[in-house]
C-alpha positions as CSV (number, residue, x, y, z in Angstrom):
1,X,-23.0,35.7,16.7
2,X,-25.5,33.1,17.7
3,X,-28.2,35.0,17.7
4,X,-27.4,36.9,14.5
5,X,-27.1,33.5,12.8
6,X,-30.7,32.5,14.6
7,X,-32.0,35.6,12.6
8,X,-30.8,34.3,9.5
9,X,-32.3,31.0,9.9
10,X,-35.3,32.5,11.2
11,X,-35.8,34.3,7.5
12,X,-34.7,30.9,6.1
13,X,-37.6,29.2,7.3
14,X,-40.4,32.1,6.7
15,X,-41.3,32.4,10.0
16,X,-40.4,36.0,10.4
17,X,-43.0,38.8,9.5
18,X,-43.5,39.4,5.4
19,X,-42.7,35.7,4.8
20,X,-45.0,33.1,3.9
21,X,-43.7,29.6,5.2
22,X,-44.8,27.4,2.4
23,X,-43.9,27.1,-0.7
24,X,-45.2,29.3,-3.9
25,X,-46.9,27.6,-6.8
26,X,-48.0,29.5,-10.0
27,X,-49.8,26.4,-11.9
28,X,-52.0,25.7,-8.8
29,X,-55.0,25.6,-11.5
30,X,-53.5,22.3,-12.6
31,X,-52.2,20.7,-9.6
32,X,-55.0,22.2,-7.3
33,X,-54.5,19.0,-4.9
34,X,-51.3,20.7,-3.6
35,X,-53.1,23.6,-2.5
36,X,-56.7,21.7,-1.0
37,X,-56.7,18.1,-0.4
38,X,-60.3,18.0,-0.4
39,X,-60.0,18.2,-4.2
40,X,-59.3,14.5,-4.2
41,X,-62.3,12.4,-5.7
42,X,-63.8,15.5,-7.5
43,X,-63.0,13.7,-10.7
44,X,-63.6,10.3,-11.7
45,X,-59.8,9.2,-12.0
46,X,-56.7,9.1,-10.3
47,X,-53.5,11.9,-11.6
48,X,-50.1,12.0,-10.8
49,X,-48.5,15.3,-10.9
50,X,-44.8,16.2,-10.3
51,X,-44.1,20.0,-9.9
52,X,-40.3,21.5,-10.4
53,X,-40.0,25.2,-9.3
54,X,-36.6,27.5,-9.4
55,X,-37.7,30.7,-7.8
56,X,-35.6,34.1,-8.4
57,X,-33.3,32.3,-10.6
58,X,-30.1,34.5,-10.5
59,X,-30.1,35.0,-6.8
60,X,-27.7,32.7,-5.0
61,X,-29.3,30.0,-2.6
62,X,-32.9,31.1,-4.2
63,X,-35.9,28.6,-3.1
64,X,-36.0,25.2,-5.1
65,X,-39.2,23.0,-4.7
66,X,-40.0,20.0,-5.6
67,X,-43.6,18.2,-5.6
68,X,-45.0,15.0,-5.8
69,X,-48.7,14.2,-5.5
70,X,-51.1,11.2,-6.3
71,X,-55.1,11.7,-5.7
72,X,-58.4,10.4,-6.7
73,X,-61.6,8.8,-6.5
74,X,-61.9,5.4,-4.5
75,X,-66.0,5.6,-4.9
76,X,-68.9,8.1,-4.8
77,X,-68.2,9.3,-1.3
78,X,-64.6,8.8,-0.8
79,X,-61.3,10.6,-2.3
80,X,-57.6,9.4,-1.4
81,X,-54.3,11.2,-2.1
82,X,-50.8,11.8,-0.8
83,X,-48.0,14.3,-1.6
84,X,-44.5,14.4,-0.6
85,X,-42.1,17.5,-1.0
86,X,-38.7,19.0,-0.8
87,X,-38.3,22.9,-0.4
88,X,-34.7,24.0,-0.2
89,X,-33.5,27.8,0.3
90,X,-29.8,28.2,0.6
91,X,-28.2,26.0,4.0
92,X,-32.3,25.4,5.1
93,X,-34.3,22.6,3.7
94,X,-37.7,21.2,4.4
95,X,-39.0,17.6,3.6
96,X,-42.4,16.6,4.2
97,X,-45.3,14.1,3.1
98,X,-48.8,13.7,3.7
99,X,-51.4,11.4,3.0
100,X,-55.3,12.5,3.1
101,X,-58.5,11.1,3.4
102,X,-61.7,13.2,1.7
103,X,-65.8,12.5,2.0
104,X,-68.0,13.8,-0.4
105,X,-71.6,14.4,0.0
106,X,-74.4,15.8,-2.0
107,X,-75.8,19.3,-1.3
108,X,-78.0,18.9,-4.4
109,X,-78.3,17.2,-7.7
110,X,-75.8,19.4,-9.2
111,X,-73.6,20.4,-6.0
112,X,-71.4,18.8,-4.3
113,X,-69.1,19.0,-0.7
114,X,-66.0,17.5,0.3
115,X,-64.1,17.6,3.6
116,X,-60.6,16.1,4.1
117,X,-57.7,15.5,6.3
118,X,-54.4,15.2,5.4
119,X,-51.8,14.0,8.3
120,X,-47.9,13.5,8.0
121,X,-44.7,15.0,8.8
122,X,-42.3,17.5,7.7
123,X,-38.6,17.4,8.4
124,X,-36.5,20.4,8.8
125,X,-32.9,20.7,8.4
126,X,-29.8,23.7,8.6
127,X,-27.0,22.5,6.8
128,X,-24.0,23.8,8.5
129,X,-21.5,23.2,5.6
130,X,-23.6,25.5,3.7
131,X,-23.3,28.3,6.0
132,X,-20.6,31.3,5.4
133,X,-19.3,32.1,9.0
134,X,-17.3,35.2,10.5
135,X,-16.1,33.0,13.6
136,X,-15.9,29.5,12.9
137,X,-14.9,28.7,16.4
138,X,-18.2,29.7,17.6
139,X,-19.9,26.8,19.2
140,X,-23.0,27.1,17.5
141,X,-21.3,25.8,14.2
142,X,-19.6,22.7,15.8
143,X,-21.0,19.3,15.3
144,X,-23.5,18.0,12.6
145,X,-26.4,19.6,10.8
146,X,-29.5,20.4,12.6
147,X,-32.4,18.2,11.9
148,X,-36.3,18.5,13.4
149,X,-39.3,16.6,12.3
150,X,-42.7,17.3,13.3
151,X,-46.0,16.1,12.9
152,X,-48.1,18.1,10.2
153,X,-51.8,18.4,8.9
154,X,-53.9,20.1,6.9
155,X,-57.9,20.5,6.8
156,X,-59.8,20.8,3.6
157,X,-63.4,21.8,2.3
158,X,-64.2,22.0,-1.1
159,X,-67.6,22.9,-2.7
160,X,-67.9,22.2,-6.5
161,X,-70.7,21.4,-9.6
162,X,-69.8,20.3,-13.0
163,X,-67.7,23.2,-14.2
164,X,-66.8,25.3,-10.9
165,X,-65.6,24.4,-7.3
166,X,-64.4,26.9,-4.4
167,X,-62.8,25.8,-0.9
168,X,-60.7,26.5,2.0
169,X,-57.8,24.7,3.3
170,X,-55.5,25.2,6.4
171,X,-52.2,23.8,6.1
172,X,-50.0,23.5,9.4
173,X,-52.9,22.9,11.2
174,X,-51.2,21.8,14.2
175,X,-48.7,24.4,14.7
176,X,-46.0,22.7,15.9
177,X,-42.4,24.3,16.7
178,X,-39.3,22.9,15.4
179,X,-37.0,24.5,18.1
180,X,-34.3,25.2,15.7
181,X,-32.9,27.8,17.2
182,X,-32.9,29.5,20.8
183,X,-36.6,30.4,21.5
184,X,-35.4,33.2,23.8
185,X,-34.2,34.7,21.0
186,X,-37.7,36.0,19.7
187,X,-38.2,38.0,23.0
188,X,-34.5,39.2,23.0
189,X,-35.2,41.0,19.4
190,X,-38.5,41.6,19.5
191,X,-39.2,39.4,16.6
192,X,-43.0,39.0,15.7
193,X,-42.9,35.0,15.7
194,X,-42.9,32.4,18.1
195,X,-41.2,30.0,15.7
196,X,-43.9,27.8,15.2
197,X,-45.0,26.5,11.8
198,X,-48.2,28.6,11.8
199,X,-51.6,28.1,10.2
200,X,-52.0,29.4,6.6
201,X,-55.5,29.7,5.3
202,X,-55.6,29.2,1.7
203,X,-59.0,29.8,-0.3
204,X,-59.0,28.5,-3.9
205,X,-61.6,28.6,-6.4
206,X,-62.3,28.5,-10.4
207,X,-65.0,28.6,-12.9
208,X,-64.6,26.9,-16.6
209,X,-66.6,28.5,-19.2
210,X,-67.1,26.5,-22.3
211,X,-67.5,29.4,-25.4
212,X,-67.8,26.9,-28.2
213,X,-66.8,22.8,-28.9
214,X,-63.1,23.8,-29.0
215,X,-62.7,26.9,-26.6
216,X,-63.0,27.3,-23.0
217,X,-62.0,30.1,-20.5
218,X,-61.0,29.2,-17.0
219,X,-60.6,32.0,-14.6
220,X,-59.4,31.5,-11.2
221,X,-58.4,32.9,-7.7
222,X,-56.4,31.6,-4.9
223,X,-56.1,33.7,-1.6
224,X,-53.1,33.1,1.0
225,X,-53.3,34.3,4.1
226,X,-50.5,33.8,7.0
227,X,-50.7,36.1,10.4
228,X,-47.1,37.0,9.7
229,X,-47.5,38.3,6.3
230,X,-49.5,40.1,4.0
231,X,-52.6,38.6,2.7
232,X,-51.7,37.8,-1.1
233,X,-53.9,37.3,-4.0
234,X,-53.3,35.1,-7.2
235,X,-55.6,36.2,-10.1
236,X,-55.5,33.7,-13.3
237,X,-57.1,33.0,-16.3
238,X,-56.7,30.0,-18.4
239,X,-57.7,29.6,-21.8
240,X,-58.1,26.0,-23.5
241,X,-58.2,24.9,-26.8
242,X,-59.8,21.4,-28.0
243,X,-59.0,20.2,-24.3
244,X,-55.5,20.1,-25.2
245,X,-53.4,23.0,-25.4
246,X,-53.8,25.6,-22.6
247,X,-52.2,29.0,-22.1
248,X,-52.9,32.0,-19.9
249,X,-51.7,34.4,-17.2
250,X,-52.3,35.9,-14.0
251,X,-51.2,38.7,-11.3
252,X,-50.0,38.1,-8.0
253,X,-50.5,40.9,-5.5
254,X,-46.9,41.0,-4.5
255,X,-46.3,42.5,-8.1
256,X,-45.6,39.3,-10.1
257,X,-46.9,38.8,-13.4
258,X,-47.5,35.1,-14.3
259,X,-47.4,33.4,-17.7
260,X,-48.3,29.7,-18.4
261,X,-48.5,27.4,-21.1
262,X,-49.1,23.6,-21.4
263,X,-50.2,20.6,-23.7
264,X,-52.1,17.1,-23.1
265,X,-51.6,14.3,-25.0
266,X,-54.1,11.5,-25.5
267,X,-56.3,13.0,-22.7
268,X,-53.7,11.3,-20.3
269,X,-50.6,13.0,-20.3
270,X,-49.8,17.0,-19.3
271,X,-46.8,19.4,-19.7
272,X,-47.0,22.3,-18.4
273,X,-44.7,25.6,-17.9
274,X,-45.2,28.5,-16.1
275,X,-42.8,31.8,-15.7
276,X,-43.1,34.5,-13.3
277,X,-41.8,38.1,-13.8
278,X,-41.0,40.0,-10.7
279,X,-41.5,43.7,-11.2
280,X,-40.5,44.7,-7.6
281,X,-37.2,45.5,-6.1
282,X,-36.4,41.6,-6.4
283,X,-37.0,41.7,-10.3
284,X,-34.0,44.0,-11.0
285,X,-31.6,41.2,-9.1
286,X,-33.3,37.8,-10.4
287,X,-34.4,36.8,-13.9
288,X,-37.9,35.5,-13.0
289,X,-39.1,31.9,-11.5
290,X,-39.5,29.0,-13.6
291,X,-41.8,26.0,-13.0
292,X,-42.3,22.9,-14.8
293,X,-44.9,20.4,-14.3
294,X,-45.6,16.7,-15.3
295,X,-49.0,15.1,-15.2
296,X,-50.6,11.8,-15.9
297,X,-54.4,10.7,-15.4
298,X,-55.3,7.3,-14.9
299,X,-58.6,7.6,-16.8
300,X,-60.8,4.4,-17.6
301,X,-62.3,3.9,-21.3
302,X,-65.8,4.7,-19.9
303,X,-64.5,8.5,-18.2
304,X,-62.5,8.8,-21.5
305,X,-65.7,8.7,-23.6
306,X,-67.3,11.0,-21.5
307,X,-64.5,13.8,-21.8
308,X,-64.8,13.2,-25.5
309,X,-68.7,13.9,-25.6
310,X,-68.2,17.4,-23.6
């Protein structure tokens, strides 16, 4: 029984084949710091973003994610930021946070590069109260919840110009193992995993094209690679009117169709919503995924005037 449960926990934390370990995001074009800490300092203002995501609505114990991030420019060479998050799927949950330091340097008069390092922690938890068991007398289910905390780090690199950026990030850089289950389980059942929070590799880029004084279009690409899962691409396009209303769509190579809509109020307050339509087997059992975003830009009067001139 214990080994069967171990398999369930392994799947829950995404450490077996076919599963990414980190939360999915659709509005990565707006909350791009959550993907790459080297974004901090790219703009002349601080920004706070909150994202709430309910994934695969209609399926019991489906993932639910909350992310809060703040990031911005300290001076011409330094960007600072931080993020806290909570990701829950059934009886498993993950709570964590980190703070980042980004250094910017000029490659030319129009192109800059940024290097970032974020450091923090992740706390993983198995709630035994949320389990349905066949044998409640099994010693594994006795006692309290299983909680482990491990250090965490992310490396980020970003190059950017006036209307584009392109970068790489490596979250879970340390590849720590939380030791939530019996390590012999992997050998006994030939599971292609060592139980570690393995490194992920993200490539994120976007280009904003100003069509006329009111309309702009911004294609973007997010590549996600993890050794225990197929490489995944998110391809999207965001269209903006008068720097206020935005809408767009995209496609994820797992078969999801992405739709997003948002509005900016007084150049500072951003409201965003996205809906993922699952076209694969999961789509027959779920009602899609909903993601809500609230953002605030702390813009100086000078920066506000510059934005109006663009």
